BAKOL-371289 format. One record per residue (C-alpha): x, y, z; residue in three letters. Coordinates in steps of 0.02 Angstrom, whole numbers, always signed. Example, Ala and Ser with C-alpha at 12.3 -4.5 7.8 and 13.67 -1.06 7.14 Angstrom:
2
> u v w vexgu
> +615 -225 +390 ALA
> +684 -53 +357 SER
//
This chain:
354
> u v w vexgu
> +3981 +5464 +3663 MET
> +3928 +5437 +3866 LYS
> +4052 +5468 +3972 ILE
> +4045 +5433 +4166 ILE
> +4132 +5499 +4306 PHE
> +4134 +5426 +4474 VAL
> +4195 +5527 +4603 VAL
> +4255 +5536 +4777 HIS
> +4356 +5679 +4870 GLY
> +4367 +5869 +4808 LEU
> +4538 +5838 +4757 GLY
> +4481 +5703 +4645 GLU
> +4331 +5799 +4590 TYR
> +4447 +5929 +4552 ALA
> +4545 +5823 +4432 GLN
> +4377 +5755 +4344 ALA
> +4304 +5913 +4339 GLN
> +4442 +5997 +4217 ALA
> +4442 +5828 +4096 VAL
> +4266 +5820 +4103 ALA
> +4246 +6016 +4074 ASP
> +4350 +5992 +3909 LEU
> +4261 +5824 +3856 LEU
> +4073 +5926 +3864 GLN
> +4144 +6058 +3772 ARG
> +4179 +5932 +3629 LYS
> +3995 +5886 +3637 LYS
> +4008 +5734 +3746 GLU
> +3860 +5671 +3885 ASN
> +3960 +5693 +4033 ILE
> +3863 +5617 +4183 PHE
> +3938 +5608 +4393 PHE
> +3899 +5480 +4511 LEU
> +3976 +5503 +4688 SER
> +3896 +5462 +4864 LYS
> +3926 +5619 +4923 ASP
> +3813 +5777 +4908 LYS
> +3924 +5911 +4935 LEU
> +4027 +5846 +4768 ILE
> +3849 +5819 +4688 LYS
> +3803 +5988 +4729 ASP
> +3986 +6078 +4662 ILE
> +3971 +5970 +4516 ALA
> +3803 +6034 +4467 PHE
> +3847 +6206 +4486 ASN
> +3976 +6162 +4362 ASP
> +3846 +6108 +4247 ASN
> +3859 +5929 +4241 PHE
> +3734 +5791 +4240 SER
> +3695 +5700 +4397 ILE
> +3652 +5498 +4397 ILE
> +3517 +5492 +4532 ASP
> +3612 +5372 +4675 GLU
> +3496 +5286 +4752 LYS
> +3559 +5102 +4747 ASP
> +3721 +5024 +4763 ASN
> +3826 +5108 +4621 ILE
> +3882 +4943 +4547 ASN
> +3705 +4919 +4525 ASN
> +3680 +5080 +4446 ILE
> +3851 +5032 +4325 LEU
> +3792 +4867 +4277 GLY
> +3641 +4935 +4208 LYS
> +3720 +5083 +4116 ILE
> +3769 +5073 +3929 GLU
> +3889 +5200 +3896 ALA
> +4064 +5235 +3799 ASP
> +4192 +5242 +3953 ALA
> +4175 +5265 +4131 LEU
> +4300 +5383 +4247 PHE
> +4366 +5312 +4412 LEU
> +4429 +5477 +4530 CYS
> +4545 +5400 +4585 ASN
> +4581 +5198 +4569 SER
> +4603 +5200 +4762 HIS
> +4475 +5326 +4821 THR
> +4349 +5212 +4739 ASN
> +4408 +5049 +4831 ILE
> +4261 +5060 +4946 PRO
> +4136 +5050 +4845 TYR
> +4203 +4860 +4783 ASP
> +4173 +4898 +4587 LEU
> +4178 +4757 +4480 VAL
> +4199 +4808 +4285 ARG
> +4039 +4877 +4221 PRO
> +3966 +4741 +4061 ARG
> +3911 +4879 +3981 LYS
> +4020 +5009 +3950 ILE
> +4158 +4989 +3838 LYS
> +4323 +5064 +3910 LYS
> +4365 +5100 +4096 ILE
> +4470 +5235 +4132 PHE
> +4556 +5324 +4307 SER
> +4624 +5478 +4358 LEU
> +4764 +5461 +4493 ASP
> +4895 +5577 +4565 SER
> +5002 +5435 +4652 ASN
> +5115 +5293 +4613 TRP
> +5027 +5161 +4708 LEU
> +5016 +5057 +4576 PHE
> +5067 +4889 +4655 ASN
> +4957 +4741 +4706 ASN
> +5088 +4622 +4740 LYS
> +5160 +4747 +4874 LYS
> +4990 +4819 +4946 TYR
> +4900 +4651 +4950 ASP
> +4895 +4648 +5135 SER
> +4746 +4709 +5249 GLU
> +4837 +4857 +5318 ASN
> +4853 +4925 +5115 PHE
> +4719 +4858 +5035 HIS
> +4660 +5050 +5024 LYS
> +4801 +5052 +4900 PHE
> +4746 +4915 +4796 TYR
> +4716 +4957 +4597 THR
> +4581 +4874 +4512 TYR
> +4675 +4742 +4353 PRO
> +4529 +4793 +4247 TRP
> +4560 +4972 +4232 ILE
> +4591 +5002 +4031 ASP
> +4700 +5147 +4055 THR
> +4787 +5228 +4194 ILE
> +4802 +5442 +4182 TYR
> +4940 +5463 +4304 ALA
> +4913 +5650 +4310 LEU
> +5105 +5716 +4303 PHE
> +5215 +5772 +4172 PRO
> +5320 +5612 +4142 LYS
> +5487 +5665 +4229 PRO
> +5399 +5702 +4389 ILE
> +5303 +5528 +4390 PHE
> +5471 +5446 +4354 GLU
> +5581 +5529 +4448 ALA
> +5479 +5466 +4612 ASN
> +5507 +5266 +4555 LEU
> +5627 +5182 +4645 LYS
> +5738 +5116 +4515 GLU
> +5773 +5315 +4487 ASN
> +5789 +5365 +4667 GLY
> +5635 +5381 +4712 GLY
> +5519 +5305 +4838 TYR
> +5388 +5211 +4723 TYR
> +5398 +5020 +4640 GLU
> +5254 +5010 +4503 VAL
> +5202 +4836 +4456 GLU
> +5244 +4807 +4273 LYS
> +5068 +4750 +4236 TYR
> +5004 +4935 +4282 PHE
> +5161 +5008 +4194 LYS
> +5131 +4953 +4049 ASN
> +4926 +5048 +4053 ARG
> +5001 +5197 +4143 ILE
> +5007 +5364 +4030 TYR
> +5091 +5543 +4115 CYS
> +4990 +5689 +4027 PRO
> +5044 +5826 +4124 GLY
> +4964 +5901 +4291 PHE
> +4775 +5895 +4301 VAL
> +4681 +6023 +4336 PRO
> +4793 +6173 +4275 SER
> +4672 +6286 +4277 GLY
> +4706 +6473 +4180 ASN
> +4859 +6559 +4213 SER
> +4836 +6757 +4217 LEU
> +4952 +6896 +4153 ASN
> +4980 +7060 +4259 SER
> +4848 +7163 +4175 SER
> +4742 +7034 +4197 GLU
> +4775 +6998 +4392 LYS
> +4756 +7174 +4427 LEU
> +4578 +7173 +4348 ILE
> +4525 +7029 +4444 LEU
> +4598 +7118 +4601 ARG
> +4497 +7255 +4577 LYS
> +4356 +7139 +4557 LYS
> +4365 +7074 +4717 HIS
> +4411 +7261 +4791 LYS
> +4605 +7213 +4851 ILE
> +4691 +7382 +4842 ASN
> +4875 +7398 +4765 ASN
> +5005 +7333 +4877 GLY
> +4903 +7224 +4981 LYS
> +4952 +7036 +4994 LYS
> +4840 +6901 +4991 ILE
> +4866 +6745 +5074 ILE
> +4752 +6595 +5037 SER
> +4718 +6439 +5170 LEU
> +4681 +6270 +5082 TYR
> +4676 +6110 +5197 PHE
> +4518 +6021 +5100 GLY
> +4349 +5994 +5173 ASP
> +4336 +5910 +5357 ARG
> +4226 +5772 +5280 ALA
> +4333 +5689 +5165 PHE
> +4451 +5676 +5300 HIS
> +4503 +5576 +5484 SER
> +4489 +5646 +5639 GLU
> +4671 +5646 +5669 LYS
> +4720 +5741 +5528 TYR
> +4572 +5868 +5565 ASN
> +4645 +5875 +5743 LYS
> +4808 +5919 +5669 MET
> +4733 +6056 +5546 VAL
> +4661 +6145 +5678 ALA
> +4824 +6150 +5781 GLU
> +4901 +6217 +5620 THR
> +4786 +6340 +5593 MET
> +4801 +6409 +5777 ARG
> +4992 +6432 +5759 THR
> +4960 +6508 +5595 ILE
> +4820 +6638 +5643 SER
> +4941 +6684 +5788 PHE
> +5079 +6731 +5671 ILE
> +4967 +6808 +5546 LEU
> +4903 +6910 +5691 ASN
> +5070 +6984 +5767 ASN
> +5141 +7006 +5593 LEU
> +4996 +7123 +5559 LYS
> +5000 +7190 +5745 ASN
> +5159 +7248 +5675 MET
> +5132 +7340 +5502 ASN
> +5255 +7243 +5431 LYS
> +5151 +7179 +5295 ILE
> +4986 +7224 +5232 ASP
> +4884 +7077 +5183 PHE
> +4708 +6973 +5185 GLU
> +4683 +6818 +5250 ILE
> +4557 +6695 +5128 LYS
> +4518 +6542 +5199 LYS
> +4454 +6448 +5014 LEU
> +4405 +6266 +5127 ASP
> +4256 +6370 +5191 GLU
> +4211 +6458 +5036 ASP
> +4178 +6318 +4933 VAL
> +4024 +6221 +5036 PRO
> +3960 +6374 +5104 ASP
> +3953 +6486 +4958 LYS
> +3933 +6331 +4846 ARG
> +4048 +6389 +4720 LYS
> +4096 +6309 +4558 SER
> +4293 +6275 +4510 SER
> +4268 +6432 +4408 VAL
> +4265 +6531 +4552 HIS
> +4400 +6437 +4671 PHE
> +4511 +6444 +4525 ASP
> +4483 +6661 +4521 GLU
> +4518 +6648 +4705 GLU
> +4681 +6554 +4664 LEU
> +4728 +6673 +4535 SER
> +4746 +6848 +4663 ILE
> +4843 +6742 +4783 THR
> +5002 +6796 +4819 ASP
> +5054 +6636 +4951 LEU
> +4960 +6478 +4969 MET
> +4974 +6389 +5109 ILE
> +4870 +6229 +5097 MET
> +4897 +6027 +5110 HIS
> +4977 +5926 +5007 TYR
> +4836 +5890 +4873 GLY
> +4903 +5868 +4696 TYR
> +4710 +5949 +4644 GLY
> +4773 +6113 +4714 THR
> +4944 +6098 +4696 LEU
> +4923 +6116 +4469 ALA
> +4836 +6247 +4467 ARG
> +4952 +6334 +4591 VAL
> +5128 +6291 +4486 PHE
> +5023 +6353 +4334 HIS
> +4982 +6504 +4417 LYS
> +5195 +6517 +4488 LYS
> +5097 +6559 +4673 ILE
> +5227 +6524 +4798 PRO
> +5182 +6396 +4918 VAL
> +5187 +6312 +5099 ILE
> +5117 +6139 +5115 CYS
> +5118 +6042 +5280 PHE
> +5109 +5855 +5283 LEU
> +5059 +5731 +5412 PRO
> +5209 +5633 +5496 PRO
> +5294 +5482 +5396 VAL
> +5225 +5334 +5466 GLU
> +5292 +5195 +5384 ASN
> +5418 +5149 +5220 ASP
> +5275 +5112 +5105 ILE
> +5184 +5272 +5064 HIS
> +5156 +5458 +5141 SER
> +5136 +5618 +5102 ASN
> +5290 +5658 +5093 TYR
> +5343 +5524 +5003 PHE
> +5216 +5588 +4853 GLU
> +5270 +5763 +4882 LEU
> +5450 +5711 +4867 SER
> +5491 +5754 +4679 PRO
> +5418 +5951 +4728 LEU
> +5523 +5969 +4866 ILE
> +5694 +5913 +4770 LYS
> +5655 +6027 +4626 LYS
> +5604 +6167 +4758 SER
> +5434 +6189 +4684 ALA
> +5345 +6197 +4860 ILE
> +5404 +6238 +5037 ASN
> +5352 +6114 +5157 HIS
> +5326 +6083 +5348 PHE
> +5269 +5934 +5429 PHE
> +5091 +5954 +5546 PHE
> +5186 +5888 +5707 ASP
> +5356 +5973 +5694 LYS
> +5402 +6129 +5656 TYR
> +5478 +6295 +5724 GLU
> +5364 +6423 +5749 LYS
> +5506 +6545 +5677 THR
> +5549 +6450 +5536 GLU
> +5354 +6448 +5478 LEU
> +5346 +6650 +5519 LYS
> +5501 +6665 +5415 ASP
> +5461 +6589 +5286 THR
> +5283 +6679 +5247 ILE
> +5373 +6842 +5256 VAL
> +5507 +6795 +5148 ASN
> +5370 +6733 +5020 LEU
> +5273 +6881 +5024 LEU
> +5420 +7025 +5027 LEU
> +5568 +6939 +4972 ASN
> +5569 +6966 +4773 GLU
> +5717 +6850 +4755 SER
> +5648 +6702 +4822 ALA
> +5496 +6729 +4745 ILE
> +5584 +6720 +4571 LYS
> +5648 +6598 +4603 ASP
> +5519 +6477 +4675 ILE
> +5415 +6532 +4513 ARG
> +5530 +6471 +4414 ARG
> +5580 +6297 +4479 HIS
> +5372 +6287 +4467 GLN
> +5369 +6351 +4289 GLU
> +5527 +6213 +4261 ASP
> +5414 +6075 +4304 ILE
> +5248 +6126 +4262 PHE
> +5168 +6044 +4111 GLU
> +4979 +6072 +4079 SER
> +4890 +5897 +4057 GLY
> +4708 +5892 +4012 GLU
> +4721 +5933 +3813 GLU
> +4833 +5782 +3845 ASN
> +4728 +5671 +3930 VAL
> +4569 +5689 +3799 VAL
> +4676 +5679 +3668 ARG
> +4745 +5506 +3705 HIS
> +4554 +5460 +3774 PHE
> +4494 +5470 +3597 TYR
> +4652 +5384 +3517 GLN
> +4587 +5232 +3630 GLN
> +4418 +5218 +3510 PHE
> +4499 +5220 +3358 LYS
//
């Protein structure tokens, strides 16, 4: 089979890579198409073929004969203004949202939430109970149009990454020259190029506060820890997704933005996590609404970029690094909600061609 992934965004790439890697191991021909050089570089490092993008993506897809096209995701692909490619048999999307309601989002302000109606199958990358918990009829925030609801399949979280036992983690820590007893705090807020100036400003201000808190903790000799800034490592060191997953595996506390592309792996590894969210600006959609099922299940701790107490943030960091009872609780909640999705996606994908 010939399968094409169209990707915009690092979180979308993480989800696409996990599915594409499994399909490639099954001897399928996998190709990536993106307008972003960073994504092309990472995909190349992950041993995928890159379609040379020198033309309008619509024109490229219109000329290609393929079995399947994956849009990653259906909303970040909206700026490409795609039409259904005539020579590609089936269209799929990989999504981690609930924004499947063109009637509700049919306005200029919310056009970016439009979903192409010609997608055959939408993979909403959540365990089904998590997806359903956030539907308005179940007390959540979102209404999914019936037309799309019939096309949605919930396979579980993607990418799930690898889950290591204590012995495997010890070997990995030795590889990275991390002393016993030292805690690793990983920071990840995505690449600046994929976010708005407003978001990047909020991240910069928050990072200054986090750095101040961590420096104070270090000066007080309260915790022996090392900081890893994973968002800087990816582009600078041209790392593959495998390397990123490895660095997550040695993490004791994750401080990050709201992206499901990273959170899925965090849950599989059962890493205590603090998520920062932009303010809620409307009653239609927000990152807080998206993370609501995880907040209700106590699988994450969250703060808003624009409104939080420094003391509360410091106490939460210390608690999730040193309080064994709090650490066990959040790990248990993560384990309760986690379901690995890659195998389910691929199994369901092949069924569509029978």
